[in-house]
Residue frames as qw, qx, qy, qz and C-alpha x, y, z in Angstrom:
[[0.081, -0.044, 0.895, -0.436, 22.96, 79.12, 95.37],
 [0.364, -0.378, -0.727, -0.443, 19.63, 77.32, 95.30],
 [0.312, -0.189, 0.448, -0.816, 16.86, 78.29, 97.70],
 [0.430, -0.261, -0.840, -0.203, 14.52, 75.68, 99.13],
 [0.488, -0.478, 0.129, -0.719, 11.82, 75.72, 101.78],
 [0.290, -0.020, -0.917, 0.275, 11.68, 73.55, 104.89],
 [0.540, -0.501, -0.286, -0.613, 8.16, 73.16, 106.24],
 [0.005, -0.213, 0.778, -0.591, 8.15, 72.99, 110.04],
 [0.464, -0.263, -0.688, -0.492, 5.20, 70.64, 110.11],
 [0.389, -0.359, -0.763, 0.371, 4.73, 70.40, 113.88],
 [0.003, -0.224, -0.241, 0.944, 3.34, 73.95, 113.90],
 [0.491, 0.439, 0.394, -0.642, -0.12, 73.08, 112.55],
 [0.177, 0.295, -0.710, -0.615, 0.37, 71.29, 109.24],
 [0.664, 0.288, 0.575, -0.380, -2.80, 69.79, 107.73],
 [0.568, 0.268, 0.671, 0.394, -3.56, 68.34, 104.31],
 [0.299, 0.895, 0.318, 0.095, -5.18, 71.54, 102.98],
 [0.186, -0.918, 0.257, 0.236, -2.18, 73.61, 104.13],
 [0.588, -0.299, 0.637, 0.400, 0.29, 71.07, 102.72],
 [0.559, 0.508, 0.580, 0.305, -1.38, 71.10, 99.31],
 [0.154, 0.981, 0.117, 0.027, -1.40, 74.91, 99.15],
 [0.369, -0.801, 0.391, 0.265, 2.20, 75.24, 100.38],
 [0.618, -0.144, 0.658, 0.406, 3.69, 72.60, 98.10],
 [0.497, 0.696, 0.467, 0.224, 1.80, 73.96, 95.12],
 [0.021, 0.997, -0.052, -0.050, 3.21, 77.43, 95.81],
 [0.509, -0.615, 0.509, 0.321, 6.76, 76.15, 96.37],
 [0.632, 0.181, 0.639, 0.400, 6.72, 74.33, 93.02],
 [0.352, 0.828, 0.393, 0.187, 5.06, 77.19, 91.15],
 [0.119, -0.985, 0.080, 0.096, 7.26, 79.95, 92.56],
 [0.624, 0.671, -0.360, 0.177, 10.53, 78.29, 91.54],
 [0.466, -0.677, 0.544, -0.171, 12.11, 77.07, 94.77],
 [0.353, 0.448, -0.811, -0.129, 14.54, 74.19, 94.30],
 [0.393, -0.067, -0.909, 0.120, 13.18, 71.92, 97.01],
 [0.591, -0.503, -0.009, -0.630, 10.54, 71.30, 99.64],
 [0.406, 0.145, -0.833, 0.347, 11.74, 69.58, 102.81],
 [0.654, -0.576, -0.284, -0.401, 9.94, 68.49, 105.97],
 [0.159, -0.452, 0.716, -0.507, 10.93, 68.46, 109.60],
 [0.646, -0.128, -0.728, -0.190, 9.98, 65.12, 111.16],
 [0.042, -0.127, 0.678, -0.723, 8.29, 65.48, 114.54],
 [0.178, -0.491, -0.853, -0.011, 5.14, 64.31, 116.29],
 [0.238, -0.889, -0.391, 0.027, 4.61, 67.61, 118.09],
 [0.145, 0.844, -0.227, 0.463, 6.17, 70.88, 119.16],
 [0.491, 0.193, -0.656, 0.540, 8.71, 70.94, 121.95],
 [0.025, 0.119, 0.595, -0.795, 6.30, 72.67, 124.34],
 [0.159, 0.597, 0.781, -0.094, 2.50, 72.79, 124.76],
 [0.768, 0.154, 0.448, -0.432, -0.01, 73.21, 123.32],
 [0.436, -0.006, 0.815, 0.381, 0.07, 70.33, 120.84],
 [0.493, 0.560, -0.026, -0.665, -1.20, 71.18, 117.38],
 [0.904, 0.389, 0.147, -0.102, -1.68, 69.34, 114.08],
 [0.173, -0.661, 0.659, 0.316, 1.47, 67.76, 112.63],
 [0.861, 0.391, -0.107, -0.309, 1.00, 65.91, 109.34],
 [0.852, -0.262, 0.403, 0.206, 3.01, 62.67, 109.13],
 [0.066, -0.715, 0.457, 0.525, 6.21, 63.19, 107.15],
 [0.288, -0.118, 0.865, 0.394, 6.57, 60.09, 104.94],
 [0.343, 0.597, 0.725, -0.010, 2.93, 60.15, 103.83],
 [0.156, 0.894, 0.097, -0.410, 3.17, 63.86, 103.02],
 [0.111, -0.586, 0.605, 0.528, 6.32, 63.36, 100.90],
 [0.360, 0.185, 0.881, 0.246, 4.66, 60.50, 99.03],
 [0.293, 0.808, 0.476, -0.186, 1.83, 62.89, 98.18],
 [0.019, 0.845, -0.235, -0.479, 4.33, 65.54, 97.05],
 [0.332, -0.282, 0.779, 0.451, 6.20, 63.03, 94.87],
 [0.295, 0.387, 0.832, 0.267, 3.03, 62.26, 92.93],
 [0.127, 0.888, 0.436, -0.075, 1.68, 65.84, 92.83],
 [0.077, -0.878, 0.244, 0.404, 4.77, 67.71, 91.66],
 [0.840, 0.527, 0.023, 0.129, 7.10, 67.62, 88.66],
 [0.456, 0.735, -0.261, 0.429, 10.22, 69.54, 89.61],
 [0.288, -0.782, 0.389, -0.392, 11.06, 70.16, 93.29],
 [0.457, 0.184, -0.820, 0.291, 13.39, 67.98, 95.32],
 [0.670, -0.551, -0.052, -0.495, 12.01, 66.65, 98.59],
 [0.655, 0.065, -0.686, 0.311, 13.02, 64.89, 101.75],
 [0.600, -0.741, -0.294, 0.069, 13.05, 64.91, 105.54],
 [0.354, 0.564, -0.324, 0.672, 15.22, 67.49, 107.25],
 [0.334, 0.327, -0.875, -0.127, 15.85, 65.32, 109.14],
 [0.845, -0.279, -0.314, -0.330, 14.33, 61.98, 110.20],
 [0.276, -0.627, 0.649, -0.331, 15.57, 60.82, 113.62],
 [0.595, 0.115, -0.792, -0.074, 16.62, 57.18, 113.91],
 [0.115, -0.116, 0.732, -0.661, 15.52, 57.43, 117.55],
 [0.566, 0.265, 0.572, -0.532, 11.94, 56.79, 116.38],
 [0.721, 0.535, -0.207, -0.389, 12.32, 55.95, 112.68],
 [0.858, -0.143, 0.465, 0.165, 13.52, 52.42, 111.95],
 [0.010, -0.651, 0.487, 0.582, 16.41, 52.92, 109.48],
 [0.298, 0.048, 0.898, 0.321, 15.56, 49.77, 107.51],
 [0.267, 0.700, 0.661, -0.040, 12.00, 50.89, 106.83],
 [0.026, 0.857, -0.016, -0.514, 13.20, 54.47, 106.31],
 [0.180, -0.388, 0.690, 0.584, 15.62, 53.33, 103.59],
 [0.266, 0.327, 0.877, 0.232, 12.85, 51.33, 101.93],
 [0.169, 0.830, 0.466, -0.254, 10.41, 54.23, 102.01],
 [0.059, -0.762, 0.249, 0.594, 13.00, 56.68, 100.68],
 [0.238, -0.150, 0.803, 0.525, 13.90, 54.41, 97.78],
 [0.238, 0.551, 0.794, 0.098, 10.23, 54.08, 96.87],
 [0.084, 0.891, 0.241, -0.375, 9.58, 57.83, 97.04],
 [0.190, -0.566, 0.488, 0.637, 12.72, 58.47, 94.99],
 [0.225, 0.123, 0.848, 0.463, 11.44, 56.23, 92.21],
 [0.150, 0.729, 0.660, -0.103, 7.90, 57.61, 92.45],
 [0.002, -0.893, -0.061, 0.445, 9.24, 61.17, 92.08],
 [0.723, 0.658, 0.005, 0.211, 11.60, 60.36, 89.21],
 [0.725, 0.101, -0.216, 0.646, 14.75, 60.80, 91.28],
 [0.017, -0.716, 0.029, -0.697, 13.92, 63.83, 93.45],
 [0.749, -0.636, -0.165, -0.084, 14.15, 62.34, 96.97],
 [0.320, 0.539, -0.576, 0.525, 16.94, 63.19, 99.42],
 [0.750, -0.472, -0.463, -0.006, 16.93, 61.15, 102.63],
 [0.013, 0.669, -0.401, 0.625, 17.91, 63.38, 105.54],
 [0.799, -0.310, -0.507, 0.093, 18.86, 61.48, 108.69],
 [0.042, -0.669, 0.398, -0.626, 19.60, 62.65, 112.22],
 [0.271, 0.105, -0.858, 0.423, 20.01, 61.45, 115.79],
 [0.447, -0.663, -0.566, -0.201, 16.83, 62.84, 117.39],
 [0.264, 0.222, -0.387, 0.855, 16.69, 65.47, 120.09],
 [0.409, -0.419, -0.030, -0.810, 13.19, 66.50, 121.21],
 [0.013, -0.097, 0.893, -0.440, 12.67, 64.94, 124.65],
 [0.514, 0.128, 0.381, -0.758, 8.91, 65.55, 124.87],
 [0.756, 0.272, -0.301, -0.514, 7.89, 63.54, 121.80],
 [0.467, 0.244, -0.845, 0.093, 10.03, 60.58, 122.85],
 [0.119, -0.012, 0.773, -0.623, 8.55, 60.56, 126.33],
 [0.594, 0.172, 0.103, -0.779, 5.02, 60.99, 124.95],
 [0.846, 0.265, -0.268, -0.377, 5.19, 57.91, 122.73],
 [0.880, -0.364, 0.305, -0.025, 7.62, 55.76, 124.69],
 [0.779, 0.529, -0.186, 0.280, 10.66, 56.01, 122.42],
 [0.717, -0.545, 0.017, 0.435, 14.03, 55.76, 124.15],
 [0.320, 0.934, -0.130, 0.094, 16.03, 58.85, 123.24],
 [0.876, -0.108, -0.117, 0.455, 19.08, 58.12, 125.37],
 [0.346, -0.774, 0.102, 0.521, 22.02, 60.29, 126.30],
 [0.337, 0.817, -0.277, -0.378, 24.07, 62.10, 123.68],
 [0.118, -0.456, 0.853, 0.223, 26.57, 59.28, 123.22],
 [0.485, 0.237, 0.836, -0.095, 23.80, 56.72, 122.76],
 [0.499, 0.753, 0.234, -0.361, 22.08, 58.95, 120.22],
 [0.237, 0.769, -0.491, -0.335, 25.23, 59.42, 118.19],
 [0.274, -0.254, 0.922, 0.100, 26.17, 55.74, 118.37],
 [0.537, 0.433, 0.699, -0.188, 22.69, 54.79, 117.16],
 [0.432, 0.816, -0.036, -0.382, 22.87, 57.36, 114.35],
 [0.019, 0.616, -0.727, -0.303, 26.21, 55.99, 113.18],
 [0.355, 0.032, 0.934, 0.028, 24.82, 52.46, 113.05],
 [0.500, 0.633, 0.485, -0.338, 21.63, 53.68, 111.42],
 [0.322, 0.795, -0.300, -0.417, 23.61, 55.42, 108.69],
 [0.150, -0.365, 0.893, 0.215, 25.67, 52.28, 108.13],
 [0.436, 0.305, 0.839, -0.118, 22.48, 50.27, 107.69],
 [0.440, 0.766, 0.241, -0.403, 20.75, 52.86, 105.46],
 [0.218, 0.750, -0.468, -0.413, 23.68, 53.47, 103.13],
 [0.200, -0.242, 0.931, 0.187, 24.52, 49.79, 102.73],
 [0.464, 0.431, 0.753, -0.178, 20.91, 48.88, 101.97],
 [0.409, 0.821, 0.102, -0.384, 20.55, 51.72, 99.46],
 [0.196, 0.789, -0.493, -0.309, 23.94, 51.45, 97.76],
 [0.300, -0.330, 0.888, 0.114, 24.81, 47.76, 97.80],
 [0.649, 0.205, -0.445, -0.583, 23.57, 45.66, 94.86],
 [0.527, 0.045, -0.845, 0.079, 24.28, 42.56, 96.92],
 [0.663, -0.624, -0.383, -0.155, 22.51, 41.33, 100.07],
 [0.056, 0.669, -0.428, 0.605, 23.82, 42.97, 103.25],
 [0.757, -0.398, -0.491, 0.168, 24.83, 41.33, 106.53],
 [0.081, 0.589, -0.319, 0.738, 25.47, 43.54, 109.55],
 [0.647, -0.487, -0.561, 0.171, 25.62, 42.88, 113.28],
 [0.128, 0.509, -0.230, 0.820, 25.52, 45.92, 115.54],
 [0.029, -0.091, -0.701, 0.707, 24.37, 47.06, 118.94],
 [0.403, 0.315, 0.285, -0.811, 21.10, 48.50, 117.64],
 [0.732, 0.454, -0.092, -0.500, 20.46, 46.84, 114.26],
 [0.511, -0.216, 0.812, 0.179, 20.99, 43.46, 112.62],
 [0.667, 0.511, -0.219, -0.496, 20.86, 42.48, 108.96],
 [0.571, -0.198, 0.785, 0.138, 21.23, 38.96, 107.60],
 [0.285, 0.137, 0.760, 0.567, 21.53, 38.73, 103.82],
 [0.211, 0.704, 0.476, -0.483, 19.11, 41.66, 103.61],
 [0.227, 0.074, 0.554, 0.798, 18.11, 43.02, 100.22],
 [0.304, 0.548, 0.383, -0.679, 15.51, 45.71, 99.52],
 [0.175, 0.152, 0.754, 0.614, 13.57, 45.17, 96.31],
 [0.752, 0.553, 0.140, 0.330, 12.77, 46.62, 93.89],
 [0.553, -0.251, 0.036, 0.794, 16.09, 48.38, 93.50],
 [0.163, 0.854, 0.180, -0.460, 15.75, 52.12, 92.79],
 [0.667, 0.713, 0.082, 0.199, 16.74, 53.63, 89.46],
 [0.352, 0.644, -0.401, 0.547, 19.61, 55.32, 91.31],
 [0.505, -0.250, -0.632, 0.532, 21.06, 55.14, 94.83],
 [0.210, -0.891, -0.338, -0.218, 18.89, 57.54, 96.81],
 [0.310, 0.538, -0.357, 0.698, 21.08, 60.42, 98.12],
 [0.614, -0.560, -0.494, 0.256, 21.61, 60.51, 101.88],
 [0.058, 0.740, -0.131, 0.657, 21.82, 63.82, 103.73],
 [0.630, -0.365, -0.529, 0.436, 23.34, 64.04, 107.20],
 [0.112, -0.887, -0.068, -0.443, 22.67, 67.06, 109.38],
 [0.739, -0.593, -0.125, 0.295, 25.01, 68.40, 112.02],
 [0.283, 0.881, -0.228, 0.302, 28.04, 70.51, 112.77],
 [0.682, -0.669, 0.294, -0.002, 29.85, 68.82, 115.66],
 [0.340, 0.725, -0.593, -0.087, 33.52, 68.26, 114.78],
 [0.270, -0.402, 0.858, -0.174, 33.98, 65.09, 116.84],
 [0.470, 0.179, 0.857, -0.112, 31.03, 62.90, 115.79],
 [0.545, 0.679, 0.347, -0.348, 28.70, 64.62, 113.30],
 [0.323, 0.794, -0.366, -0.362, 31.23, 65.84, 110.76],
 [0.149, -0.366, 0.902, 0.176, 33.12, 62.51, 110.58],
 [0.507, 0.332, 0.780, -0.157, 29.78, 60.78, 109.93],
 [0.475, 0.784, 0.044, -0.398, 29.05, 63.25, 107.12],
 [0.125, 0.679, -0.655, -0.307, 32.43, 62.46, 105.58],
 [0.273, -0.155, 0.949, 0.024, 31.86, 58.73, 105.86],
 [0.334, 0.381, 0.857, -0.088, 28.23, 58.34, 104.80],
 [0.285, 0.720, 0.345, -0.530, 26.69, 61.47, 103.26],
 [0.475, 0.456, 0.479, 0.580, 26.01, 62.63, 99.74],
 [0.028, -0.751, -0.149, -0.642, 24.80, 65.96, 101.17],
 [0.386, -0.204, -0.561, 0.703, 25.75, 67.83, 104.32],
 [0.187, -0.785, -0.328, -0.491, 23.22, 70.10, 106.03],
 [0.352, 0.017, -0.493, 0.795, 24.40, 72.51, 108.70],
 [0.207, -0.784, -0.569, 0.135, 22.00, 74.00, 111.23],
 [0.134, 0.935, 0.067, 0.321, 21.99, 77.82, 111.51],
 [0.688, -0.439, -0.037, 0.577, 25.46, 79.06, 112.48],
 [0.028, 0.874, -0.156, -0.460, 27.42, 82.26, 111.76],
 [0.729, 0.658, -0.176, -0.064, 29.04, 82.35, 108.33],
 [0.086, 0.716, -0.677, 0.147, 32.54, 82.07, 109.80],
 [0.584, -0.226, 0.739, -0.247, 31.59, 78.86, 111.63],
 [0.851, 0.421, 0.234, -0.208, 30.00, 77.46, 108.48],
 [0.515, 0.756, -0.404, 0.005, 33.15, 78.15, 106.48],
 [0.176, -0.577, 0.770, -0.210, 35.33, 76.53, 109.14],
 [0.724, -0.005, 0.638, -0.261, 33.15, 73.40, 109.29],
 [0.796, 0.583, 0.017, -0.159, 33.09, 73.14, 105.51],
 [0.288, 0.737, -0.605, 0.085, 36.88, 73.28, 105.49],
 [0.448, -0.351, 0.778, -0.265, 36.97, 70.57, 108.15],
 [0.848, 0.280, 0.364, -0.266, 34.68, 68.45, 106.00],
 [0.599, 0.709, -0.364, -0.079, 37.12, 68.76, 103.10],
 [0.005, -0.587, 0.785, -0.198, 39.88, 67.34, 105.28],
 [0.619, -0.095, 0.698, -0.349, 37.73, 64.52, 106.64],
 [0.834, 0.470, 0.090, -0.275, 36.60, 63.53, 103.15],
 [0.439, 0.685, -0.581, 0.010, 40.19, 63.26, 101.95],
 [0.264, -0.406, 0.824, -0.294, 40.96, 61.01, 104.92],
 [0.743, 0.171, 0.550, -0.342, 38.05, 58.79, 103.81],
 [0.402, -0.037, 0.746, 0.530, 39.48, 58.58, 100.30],
 [0.299, 0.754, 0.581, 0.063, 36.76, 60.83, 98.93],
 [0.315, 0.313, 0.158, 0.882, 36.91, 64.17, 97.14],
 [0.046, 0.282, 0.391, -0.875, 35.57, 67.40, 98.69],
 [0.392, 0.118, -0.330, -0.851, 33.22, 67.70, 95.69],
 [0.288, -0.146, -0.936, -0.136, 31.63, 64.34, 96.58],
 [0.169, -0.549, -0.724, 0.383, 29.43, 65.97, 99.24],
 [0.016, 0.680, 0.340, 0.650, 27.00, 68.77, 98.47],
 [0.238, -0.126, -0.491, 0.828, 27.06, 71.63, 101.00],
 [0.242, -0.653, -0.492, -0.523, 23.76, 73.00, 102.30],
 [0.124, 0.023, -0.535, 0.835, 22.67, 75.19, 105.20],
 [0.193, -0.689, -0.695, -0.065, 19.42, 75.62, 107.10],
 [0.136, 0.124, -0.134, 0.974, 18.49, 79.27, 107.63],
 [0.047, -0.680, -0.675, 0.283, 15.70, 81.00, 109.53],
 [0.185, 0.101, 0.270, 0.939, 14.59, 83.99, 107.39],
 [0.117, 0.759, 0.572, -0.289, 11.93, 86.70, 107.79],
 [0.263, 0.019, 0.337, 0.904, 11.68, 89.18, 104.91],
 [0.181, 0.760, 0.546, -0.301, 9.30, 92.08, 104.31],
 [0.448, 0.552, 0.360, 0.605, 8.78, 94.66, 101.58],
 [0.010, -0.597, 0.018, -0.802, 7.85, 97.74, 103.66],
 [0.134, -0.259, 0.590, -0.753, 6.77, 98.91, 107.11],
 [0.751, -0.067, 0.098, -0.650, 3.23, 97.55, 106.91],
 [0.866, 0.178, -0.458, -0.096, 4.49, 94.20, 105.66],
 [0.288, 0.358, -0.710, 0.534, 7.07, 94.20, 108.47],
 [0.451, -0.217, 0.457, -0.735, 4.30, 94.52, 111.06],
 [0.891, 0.070, -0.116, -0.434, 2.37, 91.65, 109.46],
 [0.716, 0.316, -0.604, 0.149, 5.45, 89.41, 109.31],
 [0.078, 0.320, -0.700, 0.633, 6.34, 90.02, 112.95],
 [0.656, -0.130, 0.282, -0.687, 2.75, 89.39, 114.02],
 [0.902, 0.169, -0.324, -0.229, 2.81, 86.07, 112.14],
 [0.465, 0.363, -0.709, 0.386, 6.08, 85.18, 113.86],
 [0.266, -0.259, 0.593, -0.715, 4.47, 85.78, 117.26],
 [0.821, 0.012, 0.043, -0.570, 1.45, 83.68, 116.30],
 [0.903, 0.245, -0.344, -0.082, 3.56, 80.74, 115.15],
 [0.564, 0.248, -0.604, 0.506, 6.46, 80.78, 117.63],
 [0.564, -0.711, -0.417, -0.055, 5.16, 80.58, 121.21],
 [0.626, -0.284, -0.205, 0.697, 8.43, 81.92, 122.62],
 [0.186, 0.197, 0.156, 0.950, 7.64, 85.28, 120.98],
 [0.237, -0.687, -0.643, -0.241, 4.09, 85.63, 122.34],
 [0.345, -0.867, -0.310, 0.184, 3.35, 89.03, 123.88],
 [0.539, -0.287, 0.132, 0.781, 6.56, 90.69, 122.70],
 [0.231, 0.830, 0.014, -0.508, 6.70, 94.13, 121.11],
 [0.763, 0.644, -0.046, 0.047, 7.93, 94.44, 117.53],
 [0.171, 0.808, -0.526, 0.203, 11.38, 95.53, 118.69],
 [0.547, -0.425, 0.687, -0.219, 11.65, 92.72, 121.23],
 [0.904, 0.279, 0.306, -0.109, 10.48, 90.25, 118.59],
 [0.597, 0.752, -0.257, 0.111, 13.15, 91.44, 116.19],
 [0.127, -0.723, 0.633, -0.244, 15.81, 91.29, 118.87],
 [0.742, -0.207, 0.606, -0.196, 14.85, 87.76, 119.88],
 [0.872, 0.469, 0.131, -0.043, 14.74, 86.53, 116.29],
 [0.468, 0.780, -0.366, 0.198, 18.17, 88.00, 115.51],
 [0.054, -0.673, 0.637, -0.373, 20.04, 87.49, 118.76],
 [0.610, -0.250, 0.663, -0.355, 18.47, 84.39, 120.30],
 [0.841, 0.283, 0.439, -0.142, 17.36, 82.43, 117.23],
 [0.419, -0.316, 0.580, 0.623, 20.02, 83.51, 114.72],
 [0.514, 0.653, 0.556, 0.020, 17.39, 84.56, 112.18],
 [0.271, 0.016, 0.343, 0.899, 18.08, 86.66, 109.10],
 [0.104, 0.755, 0.606, -0.228, 15.50, 89.46, 109.12],
 [0.089, -0.533, 0.097, 0.836, 14.79, 92.59, 107.12],
 [0.583, 0.665, -0.020, -0.467, 14.00, 93.92, 103.67],
 [0.924, 0.339, 0.088, 0.156, 15.29, 92.09, 100.60],
 [0.381, 0.796, -0.315, 0.350, 18.24, 94.50, 100.43],
 [0.375, -0.659, 0.554, -0.344, 19.16, 93.50, 103.99],
 [0.888, -0.119, 0.409, -0.170, 18.49, 89.78, 103.62],
 [0.837, 0.538, -0.099, 0.024, 20.12, 89.08, 100.24],
 [0.282, 0.721, -0.575, 0.266, 23.74, 89.89, 101.27],
 [0.537, -0.440, 0.628, -0.352, 23.37, 87.73, 104.39],
 [0.926, 0.157, 0.312, -0.141, 22.27, 84.74, 102.32],
 [0.663, 0.697, -0.257, 0.097, 24.91, 85.37, 99.66],
 [0.151, -0.737, 0.620, -0.223, 27.57, 85.24, 102.36],
 [0.778, -0.174, 0.586, -0.144, 26.79, 81.56, 102.90],
 [0.841, 0.532, 0.088, 0.030, 27.15, 80.92, 99.18],
 [0.300, 0.824, -0.434, 0.205, 30.55, 82.59, 99.30],
 [0.413, -0.538, 0.689, -0.256, 31.41, 80.27, 102.21],
 [0.030, 0.222, -0.952, -0.211, 30.59, 77.24, 100.05],
 [0.473, 0.291, 0.710, -0.433, 26.87, 76.58, 100.55],
 [0.009, 0.021, 0.744, 0.668, 25.22, 75.31, 97.38],
 [0.367, -0.512, -0.630, -0.455, 21.67, 75.26, 98.73],
 [0.101, -0.131, 0.526, -0.834, 19.90, 77.07, 101.56],
 [0.316, -0.461, -0.813, -0.161, 16.86, 75.46, 103.18],
 [0.139, -0.320, 0.179, -0.920, 14.74, 78.28, 104.64],
 [0.065, -0.280, -0.888, 0.360, 12.68, 77.25, 107.67],
 [0.285, -0.317, -0.345, -0.836, 9.01, 78.10, 107.20],
 [0.019, -0.163, -0.808, 0.565, 6.93, 78.41, 110.36],
 [0.422, 0.326, 0.265, -0.803, 3.82, 80.43, 109.29],
 [0.339, 0.079, 0.902, 0.255, 2.12, 77.58, 107.45],
 [0.348, 0.724, 0.587, -0.097, -0.76, 79.64, 106.15],
 [0.023, -0.843, 0.104, 0.527, 1.48, 82.37, 104.73],
 [0.728, 0.333, 0.439, 0.408, 1.89, 81.84, 101.00],
 [0.205, 0.969, 0.049, 0.126, 2.21, 85.62, 100.52],
 [0.419, -0.788, 0.420, 0.166, 5.50, 85.46, 102.39],
 [0.736, -0.011, 0.580, 0.348, 6.70, 82.71, 100.06],
 [0.505, 0.760, 0.317, 0.256, 5.80, 84.93, 97.11],
 [0.094, -0.977, 0.190, 0.026, 7.87, 87.77, 98.57],
 [0.612, -0.480, 0.566, 0.274, 10.86, 85.44, 98.94],
 [0.704, 0.298, 0.565, 0.311, 10.41, 84.15, 95.39],
 [0.379, 0.858, 0.246, 0.245, 10.09, 87.56, 93.78],
 [0.062, -0.969, 0.167, -0.170, 12.42, 89.71, 95.87],
 [0.498, -0.659, 0.562, 0.036, 15.13, 87.31, 97.09],
 [0.874, 0.074, 0.472, 0.094, 15.30, 84.14, 95.00],
 [0.690, 0.692, 0.079, 0.197, 16.47, 85.76, 91.73],
 [0.120, 0.906, -0.308, 0.264, 19.36, 87.51, 93.47],
 [0.543, -0.598, 0.580, -0.100, 21.05, 84.71, 95.37]]
């Protein structure tokens, strides 16, 4: 299974940090570098949050190997037409390393702050389904596209220049009624948010069935999973890692080490421990069908932690 890093950019991402992080991710051998796409954190205080598309454009021109993409961009504030156009351009700029991750949107605070209408759950999912229809048709169709929907309209629309390949589309989600059918219909890659291995395996099996119903093969969609991982080499490193977690995740502020560990494991579903403890947990997802794990990275100044992952975990999964 491949290991990639997802930079949670709303936790203080700046250009200097982005350049250091992406350089380390490429150098240390991770398969990909993905970006969450938010204006701000879900709760105060607001901190720096480097814009996603601009940052990926920089990465495309300053790297040679890693894949990249949003994980994921919400169509609640990203226009899917412009998003498709930007993704196609970044894909060509990077030599075919862009993966366009698309989602419904969820963070209430950023929508209220900037006047974007989030809507109820049904509205969000309906808009996502239309957005995916628009994105995939614009990316994949060699002919002009006409589409009339509730949210979006295309009339003989054609994005030029055409990319060297159809940019892969990634759909995130795990809901069996709306999300998984959309994955089966539109996606080249499925990303599942952190869930227990048994749930991941069950959803992957469901996806197989849904793909067959769409006239597609199970192998047509790559399986990936987002994981929240904290790894340390020894006791002193454990203390440093937990202190960094408290600094970067406001919900952990003021907790003891044991309470921090408990909250990470039990409330946030994180995989925590030494490499010997972490590796089997990650391997279990590979055995359940995951081909790539995107590890959420919150401590944006912590390249030493990335080095530990690369040296002590990456070669063994």
